N, C-alpha and C positions, 0 to 999 in steps of 0.2 A: 251681502257681507262686506265688511271692512276688512282691508289689507293691512296686515301686519308683519312686522319683522322683529327679530331678535337679534340683539348685539351682545354677545358672550365674551366676557374678560376671562379668557381661559385659565391663567394662572391663579387668579382671584377664585374661581370657581374650584379649581384643583386642589388648592392648599386648603380650602375649607374642609375637604373631604381627607386629604393626605395627613392633615395634623390631627387627625382622630384616628386611632387604629380600629375602631369599631366601625368605622365608616369606609375602610379600604376597599371593601367589597362592592362599593358603589362607582369605583373608578371606570368600570366598562360601560360609561354611560352614553346613551343615544342622545345625542343634543339636539336632534330634530323631534324626537318623540318626546323629550322632556319639555321643549320649548311650546310643542302643541298643546301638551297637558296643562298648561298655565295660561291659556288663551282664555278671553272672555267669550260668551255667547255672542254669535252674529260676526265673529272674527274668523278669518282664514289666514294661515301662514303662509306667507310668499316668500320670506327669505330667513336663513339662519346664517349670521357671520360670526364665525369663531376665530377670536384673535389670541394668537399664541407666538411661541418662538422655540426653535430647537436648540437643545444644549449639545453644542458640537464637541465639547470636550469629554463627554461621556457617551461613547458608542452604543454602549447597550440601552442606556435610557433613551437616546435619540432614536434608535430602531423602534423601540415599542411607541414611541411618540408618533413616529411615522406611521406606523401600522394604524394607530388610533385615528390619526388624521384621515388616512385613506378611507377607512370605513365610514367615518363621518361624512366624507365627501361623497361616498356611494349613496348615502340617502337623502343627499341633496344640500348639506350644508356647504357654505362658502368660506374658505380659509384665509384669513389675511396674516401674513408672517411679518413679526418684528425680528429682533436678532439680540443676542447677549454681546455685551463688550467686556473685554479684559480689562481688570482693574488692579493696579498694585496697591496693597495696603499693609498698614502697619498695625501690628498687635497691641492692642492698649489692655490687654489683660493683665491684672495684678500679679507680680511676680516676685518672689523673695529673692529668687536666685537666677536672674536673668542670664539667658544664653547668649546675648550679645555683647557681654562685657559691662563692667561699671556697675554701680550701685544704684540702678534705676528702680523705681517704683513699679514701672510697667515694664512690660516684655520688650517691646520695640522690635520683635521680629517681623521680617517682611514675609508677605504671603499674596498669593493671587487670588482674587475674586471676580465673579462674573455678576454683571449687572443687566437685568433685562432692559432693553431701551425700544422706543417706537410703539409699543402696544398702546399705551393711554393716548397717544397723539393720533394713531390709527382709527382708534375707537371714536374719539372726539371728531375728527375730520369726517369720517363716514356717517356720523350721526347728524352733524351739521350739513353735509351735503344731501343727505336723505331729506331733511327738512326743506332745505332750499328747493329741490326738485319736486317736492310733493309727492316721493315715491310711495309713501304708506300713510294709511289713516292713524295707525297705532305704532308706536316705537316701544320695544322693552328693551331695557338694559339690564343684563345680569351682571352685576358688580357691587362691591360694597366700596369701592374706591372713591374717595371724597374728592379727588383730583379730577373728577369727570363733571362735577357740579357745573362749571363754567360752560361745557359743552350742551348741558341740559338747557340752562339758562338762554344760551344763543338760540337753541333749536326752538325754543317757545317764542322768541322775539320774532324769528323768521316765519314761522309757522303757528300763529296762535291757536288754530283749530286742531293742530296735531295733537293727538292723545299720548302723552309720555307715561310709561309705567316702569316702577323700579322691581327688579327681582333680586332680593338679598341672598347670597349663598348661605348655606346652613353654617350656624355658628357666627355668622358675621357681626361684627360690632361696627356699625357704620352710623353713629349718632348723627353726623353732619348731614349726610343724605337722608334720614329719616326726619331731622328736623326741616330740610329742605323741602322735602315732600309735604310734611303737613302744613308748612307756611304757604305752600302754593297749590295745596289742594290736589296734588298728586297722588294716585294709588301706589302703594308699595305693598310687598309680599315677602316672606322668608321661606325659602325652599324647606320643606319637611322631609324627614328620613323616608317616609313613605312614598313621596314623590320620586326620590332618587331611586328607590327599590322598583317602582313601576315602569322605569324608563331605562332598563339594561338591555343592552345587545343580547341576543342568543349566544350561546357559547358552544361550539365554534359558530363564527360568522362567516358567510362565504360572499366573496366579491370575485365576480368572473372566473368562478372556477377555483379561486384560492381561499384556502381556508385560514382564518385567522382565530387565534385562540387567546382568551384572556389570561395574562400572566399569572403563573401559580402564587406569586407572592401578594397577588391582589385579593386573594380569597379571604 
């Protein structure tokens, strides 16, 4: 059996589900089970790496995310955390009556935004590291992020025998990654709704005697 590992871009996967209301019910996703269901014959799942970050400015969302991380860790997933950085922004929304004074075409009002950092770098570094150490026979990248193409190219250079496969989130539009796969004869697939449906945690899910329930608004 060939050893396989999944590298999951958490927010890329999450937003592919969250951006479609009819898919919200699939947020209660067992990442280990999902990964296992996508393996080819003669492969065994060795590791699942889940790359994500907590929304520290939103306690309710952060708590739900922490619970979700905990139950995925309980089934064997390894979590690699990035972080969000606070950014000061200026609104460029067109406005006929600007609140900041003056006859401006754009609003100009200042606001605070949050930008996810380190996730792409963490994924890239861990893929290249795994290739260099010959840790696995097959590596699956679950992401539609075109910025990860250089990491895939480097991994192939380091370990030409490594089997690289791309799993695109449902609804992903990742033309560059698909073109890269086609030109390099790499396998890629797009997650289907029935695959998400078959990889849900039971509700509630018990970890060390503690019960965790799917949030009601995820139904």
